[in-house]
N, C-alpha and C positions, 0 to 999 in steps of 0.2 A: 405733565406729559408722561405717559407710561413708558415710552421708549427712553426718555431722559432718566427716569427713575431706575430702570434696569441698568443703564450704563453707569450711573452713580453708585448703585449697589455693588456692581462688579468691581469698580475701581476702589471703593472703600475697603474691600476685602483683599487687595493685592498682596498684602503681607502674608495672608493665609493661603491664598490660592495660587499666587505667583502669576495670575492671569492679568492681561492688559487688553483693553478694547482698542484695536488699532483701525478698525473700519466697521461700518454698518452696511449690510447688504439688503437689497430688496429685489423683487421682481419688477414688472413694468407698471404696477398700480400707481396711479397719479397721486393718490392720498399719501402713500408711503413716501413718494418722492418729495412732497412738500415738507413732510416731517423730517426727512433726512437732511434737506437743505437747511433747515433751521438749526440743526445740530452740527453739521459738517461744513457749512459755508459761511463762516463768521468773519474771519480775518485772514490776511495774507500770512504765509508761513514766516515766523520771526527769524531774523538772522541768528538769534541766540539759540535756536532749536538745534538739537544734536544731528538732525538729518538735513539741515539747511545746506551745508557745504556739498553734500552729495547730489543735491537736486538744483542748486542755483544756476548751473551752467546750461540747463536744458531750455532752449528757446521755445517760446510759445506755450510753455507749461502753465497750467492753471494752478497757482500756488495757494488758493484759498482753502483754509482748514477750519476745524472746530477746536474745542479745548483739547489739550494734549495731542495736537496735530492729527486728530481723528478725521477720516475721510469716508465718503460714501462709496458704495460699490453697486454694480448691477450684475446680476447672474449672467455668465457668458453664454450659457445655452439659450437663454431667452433672447439674447442679442443675436445669436446665429439664426434662430427661428424667425425673428423679426426681419432680419436681412433677406431671408428667402421670401417672406411674405410681402416685403416692400416692392420687389420686382414683379410679383404676381398680382399686384393691385389692379383693379379694373382700369385705372388710368395709367398703369405702368409706371415707369420711372424715366427720367431724363439724364443721360450721361453725355456730357460734352455736346449738348444741343441735339442729341439723337434720342428720339422717343422710343424707348424699348417697350414692347408689348409681348404678351404671351404667344401671340401668333409669330412674331419675329424670332422669339426664343425657340419655338417649336421648329421653325424653318431651319435655323442655323444648327440646332442639335441634330436634326435629320440629315442635313448635308455633311455633318461631321461623322456620320456613321452610326448614330444611336438608333436603336430600334423604336418602332412606334409604341410598343408595350412599355419600354423604359421611359420614353418621353411622356407618355400619359401618366406614368407613375410619378415622376419627379415634378410634373406640372399640375398635379392634383391640388385644386384650390380648396378642397373641403376639409383637409386636415392641416391645421396651422400650428399644431402643438407637437408634431412628430419630429424629434431632433434628428433621427436617422434620415428622414425625408429631407430635412433642411440640408444636412451634410451632403446628401446625394446630389441635389441640384447645384449647390455651391461648388462642389468638386467638379461637376460636369463643366461648369462655366470657366473655372480656372485651368481646365485641362483642354479647352478648345484649341485645335491647331490653327495656325494662321490661314487666312483666306488666300486662295489661289489668285495672285495678281493678274494672271493672264486671262483666266475664264470668268473672273468676277467683275461686276460693274463697280464704278466708284461708290455708288450708294450702298451696294451690298458690302463692300469693304469697310465703309465708314460704320455701318451698323455692327458688323463683326468685331471691329476694334472696340466699339463701345461695350459690347458684351464681354470681350476679353479684359477690359479695364475693370468692369464690375467684378469679374472673376478674380482679378489680381487683388482687389480689395478684400474679397472673401478669403483668398489664400493667406494673406498676411494676417488676417484677423483670426482665422480658424487654426492654421497650421501650428502655432505655438502650443495649442491645447491638445493636439493629437499626436505630435511627433515627440517620442520619448527620447530621441537621440540628440535633441537640441540642448545646448547649454542655456543657462539663464540669460546670459548676455545676448545670445542669438534670439531667444524668445522675445526679449525686450526690443531688439532691433526690428523684428517683424511687427510688433505692436506699434512701434513708433512710425514705421512706414504706413501701416494701416491708418493711423490717426492723421498723418500728413495728407495722404491720398483722400481720405474722407473729407477733410477741410477744404482741399482744392476743388473737389467735385461739388461740394455743397455751395461754394461761393461763386461758382462759374455762371450760374443762371440767376436772373433776378428773382424768379419765383423759386426760392431755395428748396421748398418742400417737394418740388417736382422730382428732385433726385431721390431723396429718402425723407420720410417724415421727420420733422424737427425733433420730436421726442427720441427717435432712434439715433439721430446725430448726437444729441446730448448724452444718451446713455452709453454710446460707444466712447465718447470722451471721458465720461465718469469712470467707466470700467478700466480704460487704459491708464488714466491718471492714478487710480487707486492701486493698480498693479505696480507701478513705479514706486509709489509712496510705501507700499507694503514691503516690497523687496528691500528698500533702503532701511526701513525700520527693523526688519529681521537682521540685516547686515550689521546695524549698530547695536541692537539689543542682544543678539545671539550670533556673533561672527562665525562660529564654527558649525552652525546648523544649516540644513538644506532648506530651500524654499521651493514650493511647488505651486504653479499657477492654478491648477485644478482645485486646490483647497480654498480658493477665494470664492467659489460658487456657493450656492445655497443647498447643495445636496443633503448635508447633514441636518440642516434645519427642516427641510421638506420630509426627510425620513422620520425625524422626531415628530413632526406634525401629523404624519400618517399614522404613527403608532398611537399618538394621543387620541386621534379621531377614532381609531379602531377600538381603543379601550373605552372611549365614551359611548360608542355604538353598542359594544358588548354589555356595558353597564345598563344602558337603556333597554336592551332586549331582555336582560335578566330581570329588571324591575317589572317590565311588562308581563313576563312569564309568571312572576310571583303574584302579580295582581290578578292574572287570569286564573291561576290555581286557587287563590283565595276566593274569588268570585264563584268558582265552580263548587268549592267546599261549602260555601254559605248557602247556595241555592240548590 
């Protein structure tokens, strides 16, 4: 397996590079997920591991790891975008037995003072890859004011509370990555709250994928688990170093991928130009 070969090659040269592979990240491609599972979901964390004592007290934590305690990761921006897309699905999503749809979201955003232009922007279903658009809608949901208990019907209040709960999940999931004033401990508390809330909402209904798609539920868990494991690994290996959540994404990989694609395209264009010039010279 190519991925395993890359990991082995990196680890074999640790004495020269001082680099250690502590996690393997991917986007939401299913084929990548299967490969990562084979490498990072092998056996429970051993009590003899240097990081065991730091994690053993965490209830409900998934302790399965790969060799050298390696874990999988999912890019946080992909998770944010998918969280937005989940609530804009044609079938909507179910939160505490309340079926949320785009129409209901539009109604409650409008009642909360948002303009039609803004609502049409954040609910645009055609652009599923815009991270700014994802943030805009999720922030609107976690910023919703409480429904007026006097002028609102019980049904209206129930729907509004469901939207606020979805917004609260988005807040705990997104805020640690955008607020630079939070300490690492505060960031981890937010992510822990997000994972517990996700788990509760996911198991409330029999048809669990009615809340969010099962792959998204799993990816949220993988991302948050990896954050805790990586924070502890840095604490053990480099106790005086800082740890930044945003470095766990795939930005650097995607930047490198873009550069390589550009170089490859430039090489192809140069080759095509050379062939055209040669063809013109011959004929």
